[in-house]
BALOBA-1460 file (C-alpha; in Angstrom, 3 decimals):
// residues 152
<rec num="1" residu="m" x="0.000" y="0.000" z="0.000"/>
<rec num="2" residu="t" x="1.356" y="3.433" z="-0.916"/>
<rec num="3" residu="k" x="1.629" y="6.375" z="1.465"/>
<rec num="4" residu="l" x="-1.197" y="8.099" z="-0.421"/>
<rec num="5" residu="e" x="-3.493" y="5.066" z="-0.148"/>
<rec num="6" residu="t" x="-2.805" y="4.921" z="3.586"/>
<rec num="7" residu="q" x="-3.822" y="8.564" z="4.029"/>
<rec num="8" residu="l" x="-6.906" y="8.191" z="1.822"/>
<rec num="9" residu="n" x="-8.001" y="5.215" z="3.942"/>
<rec num="10" residu="r" x="-7.541" y="7.339" z="7.076"/>
<rec num="11" residu="l" x="-9.810" y="10.025" z="5.594"/>
<rec num="12" residu="e" x="-12.596" y="7.435" z="5.480"/>
<rec num="13" residu="t" x="-12.225" y="6.399" z="9.103"/>
<rec num="14" residu="i" x="-11.809" y="9.678" z="11.002"/>
<rec num="15" residu="e" x="-15.138" y="11.060" z="12.167"/>
<rec num="16" residu="e" x="-14.176" y="14.718" z="11.651"/>
<rec num="17" residu="c" x="-13.549" y="14.090" z="7.940"/>
<rec num="18" residu="d" x="-16.466" y="14.594" z="5.568"/>
<rec num="19" residu="m" x="-15.246" y="13.778" z="2.082"/>
<rec num="20" residu="n" x="-17.025" y="14.016" z="-1.271"/>
<rec num="21" residu="a" x="-17.226" y="11.055" z="-3.652"/>
<rec num="22" residu="g" x="-14.472" y="10.955" z="-6.247"/>
<rec num="23" residu="v" x="-14.726" y="11.975" z="-9.882"/>
<rec num="24" residu="s" x="-14.131" y="10.017" z="-13.067"/>
<rec num="25" residu="l" x="-11.066" y="10.277" z="-15.252"/>
<rec num="26" residu="e" x="-13.286" y="12.019" z="-17.804"/>
<rec num="27" residu="v" x="-13.893" y="14.902" z="-15.373"/>
<rec num="28" residu="i" x="-10.167" y="15.100" z="-14.633"/>
<rec num="29" residu="d" x="-9.351" y="15.015" z="-18.367"/>
<rec num="30" residu="a" x="-11.871" y="17.814" z="-19.017"/>
<rec num="31" residu="f" x="-10.208" y="19.949" z="-16.326"/>
<rec num="32" residu="e" x="-6.742" y="19.304" z="-17.765"/>
<rec num="33" residu="t" x="-7.938" y="20.140" z="-21.267"/>
<rec num="34" residu="k" x="-9.691" y="23.324" z="-20.139"/>
<rec num="35" residu="y" x="-6.548" y="24.641" z="-18.422"/>
<rec num="36" residu="g" x="-3.944" y="23.067" z="-20.723"/>
<rec num="37" residu="l" x="-2.096" y="21.204" z="-17.997"/>
<rec num="38" residu="v" x="-1.431" y="17.706" z="-16.735"/>
<rec num="39" residu="l" x="-2.170" y="17.022" z="-13.072"/>
<rec num="40" residu="p" x="0.324" y="14.985" z="-11.037"/>
<rec num="41" residu="n" x="-0.595" y="11.281" z="-10.842"/>
<rec num="42" residu="e" x="-0.991" y="11.518" z="-7.065"/>
<rec num="43" residu="m" x="-3.586" y="14.270" z="-7.471"/>
<rec num="44" residu="k" x="-5.475" y="12.199" z="-10.037"/>
<rec num="45" residu="q" x="-5.546" y="9.263" z="-7.616"/>
<rec num="46" residu="y" x="-6.785" y="11.514" z="-4.820"/>
<rec num="47" residu="l" x="-9.516" y="13.061" z="-7.014"/>
<rec num="48" residu="q" x="-10.744" y="9.667" z="-8.174"/>
<rec num="49" residu="r" x="-11.206" y="8.670" z="-4.538"/>
<rec num="50" residu="f" x="-12.312" y="12.018" z="-3.065"/>
<rec num="51" residu="n" x="-13.346" y="15.158" z="-4.892"/>
<rec num="52" residu="g" x="-12.645" y="17.527" z="-2.043"/>
<rec num="53" residu="g" x="-14.291" y="17.577" z="1.335"/>
<rec num="54" residu="d" x="-13.781" y="18.839" z="4.847"/>
<rec num="55" residu="i" x="-11.188" y="17.850" z="7.434"/>
<rec num="56" residu="d" x="-12.546" y="19.475" z="10.604"/>
<rec num="57" residu="g" x="-12.735" y="22.978" z="9.098"/>
<rec num="58" residu="l" x="-10.044" y="22.559" z="6.452"/>
<rec num="59" residu="v" x="-11.973" y="22.702" z="3.179"/>
<rec num="60" residu="l" x="-10.378" y="20.674" z="0.410"/>
<rec num="61" residu="a" x="-11.261" y="22.179" z="-2.957"/>
<rec num="62" residu="q" x="-13.054" y="20.082" z="-5.544"/>
<rec num="63" residu="l" x="-13.117" y="19.823" z="-9.313"/>
<rec num="64" residu="y" x="-16.269" y="21.191" z="-10.842"/>
<rec num="65" residu="d" x="-18.325" y="18.399" z="-12.403"/>
<rec num="66" residu="e" x="-21.351" y="19.649" z="-14.314"/>
<rec num="67" residu="n" x="-22.878" y="16.154" z="-14.207"/>
<rec num="68" residu="t" x="-22.920" y="15.852" z="-10.411"/>
<rec num="69" residu="p" x="-25.023" y="18.118" z="-8.213"/>
<rec num="70" residu="y" x="-23.322" y="18.895" z="-4.910"/>
<rec num="71" residu="e" x="-25.350" y="19.460" z="-1.776"/>
<rec num="72" residu="r" x="-23.125" y="22.203" z="-0.458"/>
<rec num="73" residu="v" x="-21.099" y="24.938" z="-2.086"/>
<rec num="74" residu="n" x="-17.387" y="24.296" z="-1.760"/>
<rec num="75" residu="d" x="-14.384" y="26.027" z="-3.141"/>
<rec num="76" residu="y" x="-13.236" y="24.711" z="-6.456"/>
<rec num="77" residu="i" x="-9.804" y="23.737" z="-7.671"/>
<rec num="78" residu="e" x="-8.707" y="26.548" z="-9.941"/>
<rec num="79" residu="r" x="-5.547" y="28.297" z="-11.042"/>
<rec num="80" residu="l" x="-4.321" y="30.724" z="-8.402"/>
<rec num="81" residu="e" x="-3.808" y="33.340" z="-11.110"/>
<rec num="82" residu="d" x="-7.556" y="33.236" z="-11.840"/>
<rec num="83" residu="t" x="-8.543" y="34.079" z="-8.249"/>
<rec num="84" residu="e" x="-8.600" y="37.212" z="-6.125"/>
<rec num="85" residu="f" x="-5.429" y="35.871" z="-4.444"/>
<rec num="86" residu="a" x="-3.343" y="36.047" z="-7.630"/>
<rec num="87" residu="e" x="-1.065" y="38.691" z="-6.127"/>
<rec num="88" residu="v" x="0.297" y="36.396" z="-3.382"/>
<rec num="89" residu="t" x="3.043" y="35.106" z="-5.684"/>
<rec num="90" residu="t" x="4.556" y="35.156" z="-9.139"/>
<rec num="91" residu="i" x="5.039" y="31.375" z="-9.092"/>
<rec num="92" residu="k" x="3.139" y="29.848" z="-12.005"/>
<rec num="93" residu="d" x="1.177" y="26.597" z="-12.172"/>
<rec num="94" residu="l" x="-0.317" y="26.737" z="-8.676"/>
<rec num="95" residu="l" x="-3.842" y="25.432" z="-8.116"/>
<rec num="96" residu="v" x="-6.041" y="26.185" z="-5.114"/>
<rec num="97" residu="f" x="-6.094" y="22.949" z="-3.102"/>
<rec num="98" residu="a" x="-7.433" y="23.758" z="0.381"/>
<rec num="99" residu="i" x="-8.593" y="26.657" z="2.553"/>
<rec num="100" residu="e" x="-8.581" y="26.887" z="6.356"/>
<rec num="101" residu="s" x="-11.660" y="28.303" z="8.060"/>
<rec num="102" residu="y" x="-9.455" y="31.109" z="9.429"/>
<rec num="103" residu="g" x="-8.065" y="32.118" z="6.020"/>
<rec num="104" residu="d" x="-4.796" y="30.288" z="5.352"/>
<rec num="105" residu="m" x="-4.659" y="28.619" z="1.948"/>
<rec num="106" residu="y" x="-2.846" y="25.682" z="0.382"/>
<rec num="107" residu="f" x="-1.858" y="25.342" z="-3.255"/>
<rec num="108" residu="i" x="-0.544" y="22.446" z="-5.306"/>
<rec num="109" residu="h" x="2.274" y="23.125" z="-7.750"/>
<rec num="110" residu="v" x="1.239" y="21.199" z="-10.864"/>
<rec num="111" residu="p" x="4.652" y="20.281" z="-12.308"/>
<rec num="112" residu="s" x="6.115" y="19.057" z="-9.002"/>
<rec num="113" residu="g" x="3.059" y="17.972" z="-6.968"/>
<rec num="114" residu="e" x="4.415" y="19.938" z="-3.999"/>
<rec num="115" residu="i" x="2.028" y="21.686" z="-1.615"/>
<rec num="116" residu="y" x="2.576" y="25.354" z="-0.746"/>
<rec num="117" residu="w" x="1.117" y="27.134" z="2.283"/>
<rec num="118" residu="w" x="0.070" y="30.782" z="2.310"/>
<rec num="119" residu="g" x="-0.348" y="32.342" z="5.745"/>
<rec num="120" residu="h" x="-2.906" y="35.129" z="5.736"/>
<rec num="121" residu="e" x="-1.396" y="36.886" z="8.758"/>
<rec num="122" residu="n" x="2.058" y="37.380" z="7.276"/>
<rec num="123" residu="d" x="1.028" y="37.194" z="3.584"/>
<rec num="124" residu="r" x="3.831" y="34.746" z="2.904"/>
<rec num="125" residu="l" x="3.901" y="31.725" z="0.594"/>
<rec num="126" residu="r" x="6.151" y="28.787" z="1.519"/>
<rec num="127" residu="k" x="6.712" y="25.322" z="0.132"/>
<rec num="128" residu="k" x="5.729" y="22.921" z="2.911"/>
<rec num="129" residu="w" x="5.102" y="19.372" z="1.674"/>
<rec num="130" residu="k" x="6.546" y="17.270" z="-1.141"/>
<rec num="131" residu="s" x="3.250" y="15.527" z="-1.897"/>
<rec num="132" residu="i" x="-0.474" y="15.309" z="-1.235"/>
<rec num="133" residu="a" x="0.215" y="12.219" z="0.877"/>
<rec num="134" residu="s" x="2.576" y="14.172" z="3.153"/>
<rec num="135" residu="f" x="0.096" y="17.051" z="3.411"/>
<rec num="136" residu="l" x="-2.784" y="14.735" z="4.350"/>
<rec num="137" residu="e" x="-0.618" y="12.817" z="6.814"/>
<rec num="138" residu="k" x="0.254" y="16.041" z="8.664"/>
<rec num="139" residu="q" x="-3.365" y="17.254" z="8.724"/>
<rec num="140" residu="l" x="-4.690" y="13.913" z="9.972"/>
<rec num="141" residu="d" x="-1.906" y="13.461" z="12.542"/>
<rec num="142" residu="d" x="-2.650" y="16.940" z="13.930"/>
<rec num="143" residu="l" x="-6.364" y="16.181" z="14.028"/>
<rec num="144" residu="e" x="-5.852" y="12.908" z="15.887"/>
<rec num="145" residu="e" x="-3.501" y="14.595" z="18.381"/>
<rec num="146" residu="e" x="-6.155" y="17.231" z="19.122"/>
<rec num="147" residu="s" x="-8.931" y="14.680" z="19.634"/>
<rec num="148" residu="p" x="-9.251" y="13.797" z="23.313"/>
<rec num="149" residu="e" x="-9.545" y="10.131" z="24.106"/>
<rec num="150" residu="l" x="-12.387" y="9.227" z="26.389"/>
<rec num="151" residu="f" x="-11.870" y="6.646" z="29.088"/>
<rec num="152" residu="f" x="-14.810" y="4.963" z="30.794"/>
């Protein structure tokens, strides 16, 4: 089992995680065609399993799929340069990946698959994780550390 598969399995078992159903390769292909890019394989695997969701207030962006009605409005995966946050960096090929309830944002760098973090308080963008798997592992580890264990 790969590191990504391990983290995706964890997303299914942690109560504070509310994930959307995945999308088909056709939806992913349509996104790639629309924007003229090729998503990292790890991101494609993630999107086929989960098309965004919520990890205890961390909203994971989703691909827009015109064939699937969503019950709630989430943020969509889009090019950073097409958003109101375009001025945070001159780095190209960043896609919105996740948004914290308090304003911090996470972006995936398409060519490398690395995850960048933008802190709203200091308006600074930093490379933080080498992969989606590493990003999810950190988020889920932090969540499990914060969850109190009940003893009866």
